[in-house]
Steps between C-alpha positions, in 0.01 A plus 500: 500500500762767554792457757583867519577642837485861590697591809393807709871549602739430226803289578841679478760254376811732489567672830619859498858434629728800536779431237859614561698699245662295220850403597428483879685235708383315808618212711262235615395539865477125537833385362692819417544407133468765228143504368375550143281792422203387275380721212177679565300336221121490477511132462718434810297444813776437753686734733785713394786327669590137441771314695629205296689339787203448730219526230311781673337817381493824673328838469637840581259532793620168643869607481440828675333347797 
């Protein structure tokens, strides 16, 4: 018996976040600490900005609003 599953709508695991230019800097809107810009690698599934102080991720879209 086969356990293959075919989905009508494929699941997207890596969202299409807008990535800032390399070398960009941004302060965390929660704690005002400097955030780290993650590399835009195909195996990375998180958001572009990471705040080490409060352990939170942000996208460009979230920071603009």
